[in-house]
MIKELO-275337 format. One record per atom (N, C-alpha, C): x, y, z; residue in three letters. Coordinates in steps of 0.05 Angstrom, whole numbers, padded with zeros to 5 digits, always signed. Atoms other than C-alpha are relative to their C-alpha. Layout:
BEGIN
XYZALA;...
! end
This chain:
BEGIN
-00031+00010+00009UNK;-00896+03142-00404UNK;-00009-00032+00012UNK;-00001+00030-00011UNK;-00890+03065-00390UNK;+00023-00007+00008UNK;-00029+00013-00012UNK;-00838+03033-00346UNK;+00001-00025-00001UNK;-00007+00030+00004UNK;-00812+02969-00361UNK;+00019-00011+00013UNK;-00024+00010-00014UNK;-00765+02922-00323UNK;-00001-00031-00010UNK;-00006+00028+00011UNK;-00734+02851-00337UNK;-00022-00018+00020UNK;+00019+00018-00016UNK;-00786+02796-00312UNK;+00016-00015+00019UNK;-00012+00020-00020UNK;-00773+02760-00248UNK;-00002-00027-00008UNK;+00005+00034+00005UNK;-00759+02685-00250UNK;-00027-00007+00009UNK;+00029+00008-00010UNK;-00825+02652-00245UNK;+00006-00017+00025UNK;-00001+00017-00029UNK;-00841+02620-00179UNK;+00004-00032-00005UNK;-00006+00031+00004UNK;-00846+02548-00212UNK;+00031-00006-00006UNK;-00028+00005+00005UNK;-00776+02554-00240UNK;+00020+00003+00024UNK;-00016+00000-00026UNK;-00748+02574-00172UNK;-00009-00022+00017UNK;+00008+00027-00016UNK;-00786+02517-00138UNK;+00015-00021-00012UNK;-00013+00021+00010UNK;-00759+02469-00187UNK;+00030-00001+00003UNK;-00029+00000-00010UNK;-00688+02491-00174UNK;+00006-00006+00026UNK;+00000+00008-00030UNK;-00700+02485-00099UNK;-00002-00030+00002UNK;+00007+00029-00002UNK;-00731+02415-00108UNK;+00027-00016-00007UNK;-00021+00018+00012UNK;-00669+02391-00151UNK;+00024+00003+00022UNK;-00020-00003-00017UNK;-00622+02419-00097UNK;-00004-00015+00024UNK;+00005+00017-00017UNK;-00656+02384-00044UNK;+00007-00033-00008UNK;-00003+00030+00009UNK;-00660+02316-00083UNK;+00035-00005-00002UNK;-00032+00008-00003UNK;-00577+02324-00091UNK;+00005-00004+00027UNK;-00007+00008-00028UNK;-00573+02325-00014UNK;-00010-00026+00008UNK;+00006+00025-00008UNK;-00612+02263-00007UNK;+00015-00023-00014UNK;-00014+00020+00018UNK;-00573+02228-00064UNK;+00020-00018+00012UNK;-00023+00019-00013UNK;-00509+02209-00028UNK;-00010-00020+00018UNK;+00009+00017-00020UNK;-00547+02178+00028UNK;-00016-00027-00015UNK;+00016+00019+00015UNK;-00593+02140-00022UNK;+00019-00023-00010UNK;-00018+00016+00016UNK;-00534+02112-00061UNK;+00017-00015+00021UNK;-00015+00015-00020UNK;-00495+02093+00006UNK;-00015-00024+00009UNK;+00019+00020-00010UNK;-00558+02056+00033UNK;-00002-00021-00019UNK;+00005+00023+00020UNK;-00564+02016-00033UNK;+00023-00017-00002UNK;-00023+00017-00003UNK;-00493+01993-00031UNK;+00002-00013+00022UNK;+00002+00015-00024UNK;-00497+01976+00038UNK;-00018-00023+00002UNK;+00017+00017-00004UNK;-00557+01937+00034UNK;+00007-00027-00020UNK;-00007+00022+00021UNK;-00537+01900-00034UNK;+00028-00015+00006UNK;-00029+00012-00005UNK;-00463+01886-00005UNK;+00014-00001-00024UNK;-00014-00002+00024UNK;-00434+01908-00072UNK;+00019+00017-00001UNK;-00025-00021+00001UNK;-00377+01952-00048UNK;+00019-00007-00016UNK;-00021+00006+00019UNK;-00326+01957-00100UNK;+00023+00022+00002UNK;-00017-00020+00000UNK;-00263+01998-00108UNK;+00003+00019+00025UNK;-00007-00016-00022UNK;-00249+02058-00062UNK;-00023-00001+00018UNK;+00028+00001-00019UNK;-00324+02050-00036UNK;+00008-00019+00021UNK;-00004+00020-00019UNK;-00298+01993+00005UNK;+00012+00013+00027UNK;-00011-00016-00026UNK;-00255+02041+00051UNK;-00022+00017+00012UNK;+00025-00025-00008UNK;-00312+02094+00050UNK;-00022-00013+00017UNK;+00025+00011-00016UNK;-00362+02040+00076UNK;+00004-00003+00027UNK;-00007-00001-00033UNK;-00325+02036+00144UNK;-00012+00020+00013UNK;+00011-00025-00011UNK;-00354+02101+00156UNK;-00033+00002+00001UNK;+00029+00001+00005UNK;-00427+02080+00151UNK;-00014+00011+00025UNK;+00014-00008-00026UNK;-00445+02094+00226UNK;-00003+00035-00004UNK;+00006-00027+00005UNK;-00429+02167+00206UNK;-00015+00011-00017UNK;+00017-00003+00022UNK;-00462+02166+00144UNK;-00030+00002+00011UNK;+00029+00009-00008UNK;-00525+02137+00183UNK;-00008+00030+00012UNK;+00008-00025-00016UNK;-00525+02202+00227UNK;-00004+00021-00020UNK;+00005-00026+00018UNK;-00514+02250+00171UNK;-00024+00000-00019UNK;+00024+00000+00018UNK;-00572+02225+00131UNK;-00021+00010+00012UNK;+00024-00016-00011UNK;-00620+02260+00176UNK;-00002+00026-00009UNK;+00004-00026+00005UNK;-00601+02325+00154UNK;-00010+00009-00024UNK;+00015-00005+00025UNK;-00626+02323+00082UNK;-00034-00003+00009UNK;+00027+00003-00007UNK;-00694+02301+00115UNK;-00008+00026+00014UNK;+00007-00022-00014UNK;-00695+02360+00161UNK;+00001+00027-00022UNK;+00001-00025+00026UNK;-00677+02409+00098UNK;-00026-00002-00015UNK;+00022+00003+00015UNK;-00732+02378+00061UNK;-00027+00009+00011UNK;+00020-00002-00015UNK;-00783+02385+00113UNK;-00004+00030+00007UNK;+00000-00031-00007UNK;-00765+02459+00127UNK;-00008+00015-00026UNK;+00009-00016+00024UNK;-00772+02477+00053UNK;-00023-00017-00015UNK;+00027+00010+00005UNK;-00836+02434+00046UNK;+00002-00019-00025UNK;-00002+00018+00025UNK;-00810+02385-00008UNK;-00005-00027+00014UNK;+00012+00021-00014UNK;-00855+02330+00019UNK;+00009-00029-00011UNK;-00006+00024+00008UNK;-00838+02274-00028UNK;+00035-00006+00003UNK;-00032+00003-00006UNK;-00762+02285-00023UNK;+00002-00007+00029UNK;-00003+00004-00030UNK;-00766+02286+00054UNK;-00012-00030+00005UNK;+00011+00032-00002UNK;-00809+02215+00048UNK;+00023-00016-00007UNK;-00023+00022+00011UNK;-00752+02186+00007UNK;+00020+00002+00018UNK;-00024+00000-00021UNK;-00699+02213+00054UNK;-00005-00013+00029UNK;+00010+00012-00021UNK;-00736+02190+00111UNK;+00003-00031-00001UNK;-00001+00033+00007UNK;-00740+02116+00083UNK;+00032-00004+00004UNK;-00029+00002+00004UNK;-00665+02125+00069UNK;+00016-00003+00027UNK;-00014-00007-00028UNK;-00643+02150+00138UNK;-00008-00022+00016UNK;+00006+00022-00022UNK;-00685+02098+00174UNK;+00011-00025-00012UNK;-00015+00028+00008UNK;-00655+02042+00129UNK;+00028-00001+00010UNK;-00028-00004-00016UNK;-00585+02064+00151UNK;+00001-00002+00027UNK;+00002+00002-00026UNK;-00605+02068+00217UNK;-00002-00028+00008UNK;+00005+00023-00005UNK;-00632+02000+00218UNK;+00027-00020-00003UNK;-00024+00015+00003UNK;-00564+01975+00194UNK;+00021+00004+00021UNK;-00018-00011-00018UNK;-00529+02012+00247UNK;-00006-00001+00033UNK;+00011-00001-00030UNK;-00568+02021+00313UNK;-00001-00027+00015UNK;+00001+00027-00017UNK;-00576+01946+00331UNK;+00027-00008+00013UNK;-00026+00006-00008UNK;-00499+01945+00340UNK;+00005+00014+00034UNK;-00002-00016-00017UNK;-00512+01997+00397UNK;-00016-00011+00025UNK;+00020+00014-00017UNK;-00564+01952+00432UNK;+00004-00027+00006UNK;-00003+00025-00004UNK;-00557+01887+00468UNK;-00022-00012-00010UNK;+00018+00012+00020UNK;-00595+01840+00423UNK;-00016-00021+00012UNK;+00008+00025-00016UNK;-00611+01784+00475UNK;+00007-00026-00013UNK;-00010+00025+00013UNK;-00571+01736+00432UNK;+00025-00003+00010UNK;-00030+00002-00007UNK;-00511+01731+00478UNK;+00011-00027+00001UNK;-00012+00031-00004UNK;-00509+01654+00476UNK;-00005-00007+00028UNK;+00006+00010-00025UNK;-00509+01612+00536UNK;+00016+00016+00023UNK;-00011-00013-00022UNK;-00496+01644+00602UNK;+00015-00016+00027UNK;-00014+00017-00025UNK;-00477+01586+00646UNK;+00017-00019-00013UNK;-00022+00016+00010UNK;-00412+01550+00638UNK;+00023+00006+00012UNK;-00025-00004-00011UNK;-00338+01562+00645UNK;+00009+00029-00012UNK;-00006-00028+00006UNK;-00319+01638+00647UNK;+00030+00002-00012UNK;-00026+00000+00014UNK;-00259+01657+00599UNK;-00002+00032-00008UNK;-00003-00030+00008UNK;-00234+01730+00590UNK;+00019-00003-00027UNK;-00024-00003+00025UNK;-00196+01742+00522UNK;+00001+00029-00009UNK;-00006-00026+00011UNK;-00162+01800+00491UNK;+00013+00000-00023UNK;-00017-00001+00026UNK;-00135+01821+00422UNK;+00009+00030-00001UNK;-00014-00028+00005UNK;-00092+01881+00403UNK;+00019-00003-00022UNK;-00018-00006+00022UNK;-00058+01904+00342UNK;+00023+00019+00012UNK;-00025-00012-00011UNK;+00016+01925+00365UNK;+00010+00021-00018UNK;-00011-00020+00018UNK;+00027+01975+00306UNK;+00030-00008-00004UNK;-00027+00006+00005UNK;+00091+01942+00282UNK;+00016-00001+00027UNK;-00012+00002-00020UNK;+00107+01924+00349UNK;+00003+00020+00021UNK;-00005-00025-00021UNK;+00110+01992+00380UNK;-00021+00004+00025UNK;+00015-00002-00025UNK;+00050+01983+00431UNK;+00013-00005+00023UNK;-00011-00005-00024UNK;+00067+01996+00502UNK;-00002-00028+00015UNK;+00001+00025-00013UNK;+00084+01927+00533UNK;-00013-00003+00026UNK;+00012-00004-00024UNK;+00066+01950+00602UNK;-00027+00001+00002UNK;+00034-00010+00003UNK;-00006+01973+00586UNK;-00010-00029-00005UNK;+00010+00025+00010UNK;-00015+01903+00552UNK;-00001-00019+00026UNK;-00003+00018-00024UNK;+00009+01864+00614UNK;-00019+00013+00024UNK;+00017-00007-00019UNK;-00029+01910+00662UNK;-00029-00008-00003UNK;+00026+00005+00008UNK;-00094+01899+00625UNK;-00005-00028+00006UNK;+00001+00029-00007UNK;-00083+01824+00629UNK;-00004-00006+00027UNK;+00007+00006-00029UNK;-00075+01826+00703UNK;-00025+00012+00013UNK;+00022-00013-00012UNK;-00132+01877+00716UNK;-00023-00017-00008UNK;+00025+00012+00006UNK;-00181+01837+00677UNK;+00001-00033-00003UNK;+00000+00029-00005UNK;-00159+01766+00690UNK;-00003-00014-00030UNK;+00000+00010+00027UNK;-00146+01755+00614UNK;+00018-00027+00000UNK;-00015+00029+00001UNK;-00128+01676+00599UNK;+00011-00002-00026UNK;-00011+00003+00027UNK;-00120+01685+00525UNK;+00003+00025-00014UNK;-00001-00026+00011UNK;-00092+01740+00488UNK;+00012-00005-00032UNK;-00007+00002+00034UNK;-00082+01749+00408UNK;+00010+00029-00004UNK;-00015-00022+00003UNK;-00033+01800+00384UNK;+00005+00001-00035UNK;-00007-00001+00026UNK;-00023+01824+00309UNK;+00023+00021+00001UNK;-00023-00015+00003UNK;+00036+01860+00282UNK;+00021-00002+00024UNK;-00018+00008-00024UNK;+00078+01826+00333UNK;+00032-00009-00012UNK;-00029-00001+00008UNK;+00154+01834+00325UNK;+00020-00016+00021UNK;-00019+00012-00025UNK;+00215+01798+00360UNK;+00007+00017+00023UNK;-00007-00019-00021UNK;+00228+01863+00394UNK;-00026+00003+00019UNK;+00025+00000-00019UNK;+00156+01866+00420UNK;+00002-00024+00018UNK;-00001+00024-00018UNK;+00164+01795+00444UNK;+00020+00000+00023UNK;-00019-00004-00018UNK;+00224+01814+00480UNK;-00012+00018+00024UNK;+00013-00019-00020UNK;+00188+01874+00516UNK;-00020-00015+00013UNK;+00021+00015-00017UNK;+00130+01834+00535UNK;+00009-00019+00015UNK;-00015+00015-00021UNK;+00175+01782+00568UNK;+00008+00015+00020UNK;-00012-00011-00019UNK;+00207+01831+00604UNK;-00016+00013+00019UNK;+00020-00013-00015UNK;+00142+01863+00628UNK;-00014-00020+00019UNK;+00009+00021-00014UNK;+00123+01793+00652UNK;-00022-00015-00007UNK;+00018+00015+00013UNK;+00079+01768+00602UNK;+00001-00027+00006UNK;-00005+00031-00001UNK;+00110+01696+00603UNK;-00012-00009+00027UNK;+00008+00010-00024UNK;+00093+01691+00675UNK;-00034-00005+00005UNK;+00028+00004+00000UNK;+00019+01703+00665UNK;-00012-00018-00019UNK;+00011+00016+00020UNK;+00007+01669+00599UNK;+00022-00015-00011UNK;-00023+00014+00008UNK;+00063+01616+00592UNK;-00001-00014-00021UNK;+00003+00020+00023UNK;+00033+01576+00535UNK;-00007+00018-00023UNK;+00010-00012+00027UNK;+00017+01595+00462UNK;+00012-00010-00025UNK;-00009+00006+00030UNK;+00038+01601+00390UNK;+00010+00027-00005UNK;-00009-00028+00009UNK;+00084+01659+00369UNK;+00012-00001-00025UNK;-00007-00001+00025UNK;+00100+01679+00300UNK;+00013+00027-00006UNK;-00009-00028+00006UNK;+00140+01742+00305UNK;+00016+00006-00025UNK;-00017-00009+00023UNK;+00165+01780+00245UNK;+00003+00031-00001UNK;-00007-00028+00001UNK;+00199+01848+00235UNK;-00023+00013-00022UNK;+00019-00012+00012UNK;+00146+01898+00209UNK;-00030-00005+00010UNK;+00027+00001-00014UNK;+00073+01886+00213UNK;-00013-00026-00008UNK;+00013+00027+00009UNK;+00063+01812+00189UNK;-00002-00017+00021UNK;-00002+00023-00019UNK;+00076+01778+00252UNK;-00026-00003+00021UNK;+00025+00007-00011UNK;+00022+01747+00298UNK;+00010-00022+00023UNK;-00005+00015-00023UNK;+00018+01714+00365UNK;-00025-00010+00017UNK;+00016+00007-00018UNK;-00026+01677+00414UNK;+00014-00008+00028UNK;-00008+00008-00027UNK;-00014+01672+00490UNK;-00024-00011+00017UNK;+00024+00019-00013UNK;-00054+01624+00537UNK;+00012-00001+00031UNK;-00004+00005-00024UNK;-00055+01617+00611UNK;+00001-00035+00004UNK;+00008+00024-00004UNK;-00075+01543+00599UNK;+00018-00014-00024UNK;-00015+00016+00018UNK;-00037+01489+00561UNK;-00012-00001-00026UNK;+00011+00001+00033UNK;-00043+01487+00484UNK;+00009-00023-00016UNK;-00005+00018+00014UNK;-00039+01436+00433UNK;-00002+00007-00031UNK;+00001-00007+00025UNK;-00024+01437+00358UNK;+00003+00031-00010UNK;-00007-00028+00005UNK;+00004+01509+00353UNK;+00011+00001-00025UNK;-00013-00002+00031UNK;+00024+01538+00288UNK;-00010+00028-00008UNK;+00014-00023+00010UNK;+00010+01595+00244UNK;+00002-00002-00034UNK;+00005-00001+00028UNK;-00006+01607+00169UNK;+00000+00026-00012UNK;-00002-00027+00011UNK;+00002+01663+00122UNK;-00020+00003-00020UNK;+00016-00005+00021UNK;-00052+01692+00084UNK;+00003+00016-00024UNK;-00009-00010+00023UNK;-00055+01715+00014UNK;+00010+00031+00001UNK;-00008-00028-00004UNK;-00048+01786+00034UNK;+00030+00005+00011UNK;-00027-00003-00012UNK;+00019+01770+00071UNK;+00002-00004+00029UNK;+00001+00001-00032UNK;-00005+01770+00146UNK;+00003-00030+00007UNK;-00001+00024-00014UNK;+00013+01713+00189UNK;-00023-00002+00019UNK;+00024+00000-00020UNK;-00044+01687+00233UNK;+00010-00026+00019UNK;-00010+00019-00018UNK;-00022+01647+00295UNK;-00025-00013+00013UNK;+00020+00016-00009UNK;-00065+01589+00321UNK;+00007-00017+00021UNK;-00009+00025-00016UNK;-00070+01535+00373UNK;-00028-00010+00010UNK;+00018+00010-00018UNK;-00118+01494+00413UNK;+00003+00002+00026UNK;-00004-00009-00029UNK;-00128+01518+00482UNK;-00020-00018+00016UNK;+00014+00022-00017UNK;-00150+01470+00537UNK;-00006+00011+00028UNK;+00013-00011-00027UNK;-00184+01513+00596UNK;-00012-00023+00011UNK;+00013+00025-00021UNK;-00204+01464+00657UNK;-00030+00005-00002UNK;+00025+00000-00004UNK;-00271+01443+00659UNK;-00020+00006-00027UNK;+00013-00003+00024UNK;-00289+01453+00585UNK;+00013-00019-00020UNK;-00011+00014+00018UNK;-00277+01418+00521UNK;+00026+00016-00014UNK;-00023-00020+00015UNK;-00209+01443+00478UNK;-00014+00016-00019UNK;+00013-00028+00014UNK;-00223+01510+00443UNK;+00019+00008-00021UNK;-00018-00009+00018UNK;-00194+01528+00379UNK;+00001+00028-00004UNK;-00003-00030+00001UNK;-00169+01599+00377UNK;+00021+00008-00022UNK;-00016-00009+00021UNK;-00138+01639+00321UNK;+00002+00029+00002UNK;-00004-00033+00002UNK;-00108+01713+00316UNK;+00001+00005-00027UNK;+00002-00009+00029UNK;-00137+01741+00253UNK;+00007+00023-00008UNK;-00009-00024+00013UNK;-00109+01792+00207UNK;+00001-00002-00027UNK;-00001-00004+00024UNK;-00132+01798+00140UNK;+00015+00023-00011UNK;-00014-00025+00007UNK;-00097+01849+00096UNK;-00023+00022-00003UNK;+00022-00023+00009UNK;-00128+01917+00093UNK;-00005+00008-00025UNK;+00006-00007+00028UNK;-00163+01943+00038UNK;+00009+00032-00006UNK;-00013-00025+00005UNK;-00114+02002+00026UNK;+00000+00013-00023UNK;+00000-00007+00028UNK;-00115+02003-00047UNK;-00018-00017-00015UNK;+00015+00014+00013UNK;-00155+01980-00101UNK;+00012-00028-00011UNK;-00016+00025+00012UNK;-00101+01930-00124UNK;+00002-00024+00023UNK;-00001+00020-00019UNK;-00105+01891-00059UNK;-00030-00008+00008UNK;+00033+00007-00007UNK;-00184+01883-00054UNK;-00003-00029-00003UNK;+00007+00022+00004UNK;-00180+01819-00082UNK;+00014-00021+00021UNK;-00011+00014-00022UNK;-00132+01792-00027UNK;-00015+00007+00025UNK;+00013-00004-00022UNK;-00172+01826+00024UNK;-00025-00017+00000UNK;+00017+00016+00003UNK;-00232+01789+00000UNK;+00007-00028+00003UNK;-00006+00028-00003UNK;-00196+01723-00004UNK;+00009-00003+00028UNK;-00011+00004-00029UNK;-00163+01732+00066UNK;-00028-00003+00016UNK;+00024+00003-00017UNK;-00237+01742+00094UNK;-00011-00028-00002UNK;+00015+00024+00004UNK;-00267+01683+00059UNK;+00015-00025+00010UNK;-00016+00020-00007UNK;-00209+01638+00081UNK;+00001-00002+00025UNK;+00003+00007-00031UNK;-00221+01649+00154UNK;-00012-00023+00006UNK;+00011+00021-00005UNK;-00235+01589+00189UNK;-00033+00000+00010UNK;+00030-00002-00009UNK;-00311+01577+00198UNK;-00005-00018+00025UNK;+00008+00013-00025UNK;-00343+01553+00261UNK;-00013-00028-00010UNK;+00014+00027+00011UNK;-00363+01478+00254UNK;-00007-00013+00025UNK;+00013+00011-00023UNK;-00415+01452+00300UNK;+00006-00025+00007UNK;-00010+00030-00005UNK;-00383+01382+00295UNK;+00028+00000+00011UNK;-00029-00003-00012UNK;-00313+01407+00316UNK;-00001+00015+00023UNK;-00001-00012-00026UNK;-00286+01442+00373UNK;-00012+00029-00001UNK;+00007-00027-00001UNK;-00315+01507+00394UNK;+00025+00022-00006UNK;-00020-00013+00013UNK;-00277+01564+00361UNK;-00003+00032+00007UNK;-00003-00026-00005UNK;-00256+01637+00376UNK;+00018+00012-00022UNK;-00015-00016+00024UNK;-00229+01684+00320UNK;+00000+00026+00006UNK;+00003-00024-00014UNK;-00204+01746+00347UNK;+00025+00016-00015UNK;-00024-00018+00011UNK;-00158+01804+00318UNK;-00009+00022-00018UNK;+00005-00020+00015UNK;-00155+01858+00270UNK;-00011-00009-00029UNK;+00013+00008+00024UNK;-00201+01844+00213UNK;-00002+00018-00025UNK;+00001-00018+00017UNK;-00191+01904+00177UNK;-00027+00007-00017UNK;+00023+00001+00009UNK;-00264+01904+00165UNK;-00023+00009+00019UNK;+00024-00003-00018UNK;-00331+01929+00197UNK;-00020-00019-00005UNK;+00025+00018+00007UNK;-00395+01893+00197UNK;-00014+00015-00021UNK;+00012-00012+00027UNK;-00416+01943+00137UNK;+00014-00013-00022UNK;-00012+00015+00023UNK;-00370+01903+00096UNK;-00010-00026-00006UNK;+00014+00027+00004UNK;-00407+01843+00062UNK;+00018-00025+00005UNK;-00021+00026-00007UNK;-00343+01793+00067UNK;-00001-00007+00029UNK;+00001+00007-00034UNK;-00343+01802+00145UNK;-00027-00008+00005UNK;+00031+00011-00005UNK;-00420+01792+00148UNK;+00003-00030-00006UNK;-00003+00030+00009UNK;-00409+01727+00108UNK;+00016-00017+00016UNK;-00014+00015-00016UNK;-00357+01705+00151UNK;-00018-00007+00030UNK;+00013+00006-00027UNK;-00398+01717+00216UNK;-00028-00017-00002UNK;+00025+00014+00001UNK;-00461+01682+00186UNK;+00010-00031+00001UNK;-00008+00025+00002UNK;-00419+01618+00182UNK;+00007-00011+00029UNK;-00002+00012-00024UNK;-00431+01598+00255UNK;+00012+00016+00021UNK;-00015-00018-00021UNK;-00403+01659+00295UNK;-00021+00020+00007UNK;+00012-00027-00006UNK;-00433+01717+00335UNK;+00027+00017+00008UNK;-00020-00022-00008UNK;-00396+01785+00342UNK;-00002+00011+00029UNK;+00007-00004-00029UNK;-00384+01792+00416UNK;-00008+00030+00007UNK;+00009-00029+00000UNK;-00388+01870+00407UNK;-00028+00006-00003UNK;+00025-00001+00008UNK;-00453+01868+00374UNK;-00020-00012+00021UNK;+00014+00015-00018UNK;-00482+01817+00423UNK;-00005+00016+00027UNK;+00007-00015-00028UNK;-00475+01864+00484UNK;-00002+00030-00004UNK;+00008-00028+00004UNK;-00488+01931+00450UNK;+00024+00019+00000UNK;-00024-00016+00003UNK;-00416+01954+00441UNK;+00010+00001-00030UNK;-00010+00000+00023UNK;-00412+01947+00369UNK;+00005+00022-00015UNK;-00011-00026+00015UNK;-00402+02020+00351UNK;+00025+00010+00016UNK;-00030-00011-00013UNK;-00339+02028+00400UNK;+00022-00003-00021UNK;-00019-00001+00016UNK;-00284+02052+00358UNK;+00023-00013+00006UNK;-00021+00016-00003UNK;-00224+02004+00352UNK;+00025+00010-00012UNK;-00024-00012+00012UNK;-00176+02041+00304UNK;-00007+00030-00005UNK;-00001-00028+00003UNK;-00163+02112+00299UNK;-00005+00017+00025UNK;-00009-00015+00031UNK;-00153+02172+00295UNK;+00029-00010-00006UNK;-00027+00012+00013UNK;-00094+02158+00253UNK;+00020+00022-00006UNK;-00022-00023+00000UNK;-00030+02198+00262UNK;-00008+00030+00006UNK;+00003-00024-00007UNK;-00065+02257+00289UNK;-00024+00014-00024UNK;+00016-00013+00018UNK;-00110+02265+00228UNK;-00031-00002+00012UNK;+00024+00000-00011UNK;-00183+02284+00242UNK;-00020-00015-00016UNK;+00018+00022+00014UNK;-00214+02220+00215UNK;-00011-00016+00027UNK;+00009+00014-00021UNK;-00263+02189+00264UNK;+00004-00028+00001UNK;-00005+00027-00006UNK;-00251+02119+00295UNK;-00023-00015-00017UNK;+00013+00021+00012UNK;-00278+02057+00263UNK;+00000-00028+00015UNK;-00003+00027-00013UNK;-00291+01986+00288UNK;+00006-00019-00017UNK;-00010+00019+00015UNK;-00247+01938+00255UNK;+00011-00026+00011UNK;-00013+00021-00019UNK;-00219+01898+00311UNK;-00025-00019+00015UNK;+00026+00018-00009UNK;-00271+01838+00332UNK;+00010-00020+00011UNK;+00003+00027-00011UNK;-00281+01778+00373UNK;-00022-00015-00008UNK;+00024+00017+00013UNK;-00321+01730+00337UNK;-00003-00027+00016UNK;+00002+00021-00020UNK;-00344+01671+00381UNK;-00020-00021-00014UNK;+00021+00020+00005UNK;-00377+01607+00364UNK;-00025+00002+00011UNK;+00027-00003-00015UNK;-00449+01605+00374UNK;-00004-00019+00023UNK;+00001+00016-00027UNK;-00439+01552+00428UNK;+00014+00020+00023UNK;-00014-00016-00019UNK;-00401+01606+00468UNK;-00015+00026+00007UNK;+00014-00022-00006UNK;-00433+01658+00507UNK;+00015+00025+00004UNK;-00019-00024-00004UNK;-00415+01732+00513UNK;-00012+00014+00022UNK;+00013-00013-00025UNK;-00427+01767+00580UNK;+00009+00035-00002UNK;-00006-00028+00004UNK;-00387+01836+00565UNK;+00023+00005-00018UNK;-00020-00007+00017UNK;-00340+01871+00518UNK;+00007+00027+00008UNK;-00012-00028-00004UNK;-00296+01936+00530UNK;+00024+00003-00020UNK;-00022-00009+00013UNK;-00244+01974+00490UNK;+00015+00015+00022UNK;-00019-00015-00014UNK;-00183+02005+00521UNK;+00020+00012-00016UNK;-00026-00013+00014UNK;-00131+02052+00501UNK;+00025-00014+00001UNK;-00023+00017+00005UNK;-00066+02026+00476UNK;+00027+00019-00007UNK;-00016-00020+00008UNK;-00008+02075+00479UNK;+00021-00016-00022UNK;-00020+00013+00020UNK;+00041+02061+00417UNK;-00013-00015-00022UNK;+00014+00016+00024UNK;-00013+02032+00372UNK;-00025+00022-00009UNK;+00025-00017+00008UNK;-00070+02067+00332UNK;-00024-00019+00001UNK;+00020+00016-00005UNK;-00109+02007+00350UNK;-00006+00003+00033UNK;+00008+00008-00030UNK;-00149+01994+00421UNK;-00003-00027+00002UNK;+00002+00027-00009UNK;-00147+01935+00455UNK;-00028-00007+00008UNK;+00030+00014-00002UNK;-00212+01892+00458UNK;+00001-00022+00019UNK;+00004+00022-00023UNK;-00230+01850+00519UNK;-00027-00008-00001UNK;+00026+00015-00002UNK;-00288+01802+00522UNK;-00002-00017+00023UNK;+00005+00023-00021UNK;-00317+01762+00578UNK;-00017-00020-00014UNK;+00012+00026+00012UNK;-00340+01693+00552UNK;-00008-00019+00017UNK;+00008+00025-00013UNK;-00375+01634+00573UNK;+00001-00026-00015UNK;-00006+00023+00016UNK;-00353+01568+00548UNK;-00015-00026+00010UNK;+00015+00025-00009UNK;-00395+01503+00551UNK;+00017-00018+00016UNK;-00012+00019-00015UNK;-00379+01455+00605UNK;+00008-00028-00017UNK;-00008+00024+00013UNK;-00345+01393+00586UNK;-00021-00025+00005UNK;
! end
């Protein structure tokens, strides 16, 4: 008697299926790295790209899987992809030695998005007192927020500046301990105001300061305004006054438009001191979405950076960002 049974799948066929599955694990990281390197983010990818640090960490998982199942070619490609993403991200967590000049006039600055004016005024004033902040930039600054900040004692600490309050999310402000000249504000194509002024700290030349707030890339229809707002931010001019641009940029350094802005004469203060991965926005309304770094302090390359820290801000989904800077002496 002959006993027959259905033939088992061939070993080569099973191996091919397994190899294809491992390649599918590597593919998302490969595409992510290609978009990040080429700076060609478009459409919904713009929002997703803000989470590149998390994608860089996740990119090592397919490498481990490929090694465990002995798919050596896939592991090699995955390793190159993971290393590429790591090279884009890890330098932000390491002080790079390019902090700029460390001798000169010290200046402490701070920026905070007030979330439609709802941020706790007492916390802002406490941070200014504790950290000797001399220049403050605020976004989403409302008339009600101005009144609460004044009642909390801000005007006594920083009596000068340029305020442009508006109901909602479009207002902006600069406060300064030192006298200012040429105060004003302008509105970007995305609708947000940006307050600016020339601040005159003693012992140094006049300093141009602006509270930055490009529109957020919250929908495909506003991406053109988002790019235009970033491209129209003032560039650092080596023949003009030293400049600080600080605020809610609605962009991380994984976005090509922000990298282009920084390349025009700025350094990112957080990156310079190894704090470039400190989340400044999120979580959002209790949703389990990890924080991202969209609030920045960009300083003219003639300005040094000593330190940067972020602090929680009740009433806002952003955190306050404080930097210790060094200005060139007059």
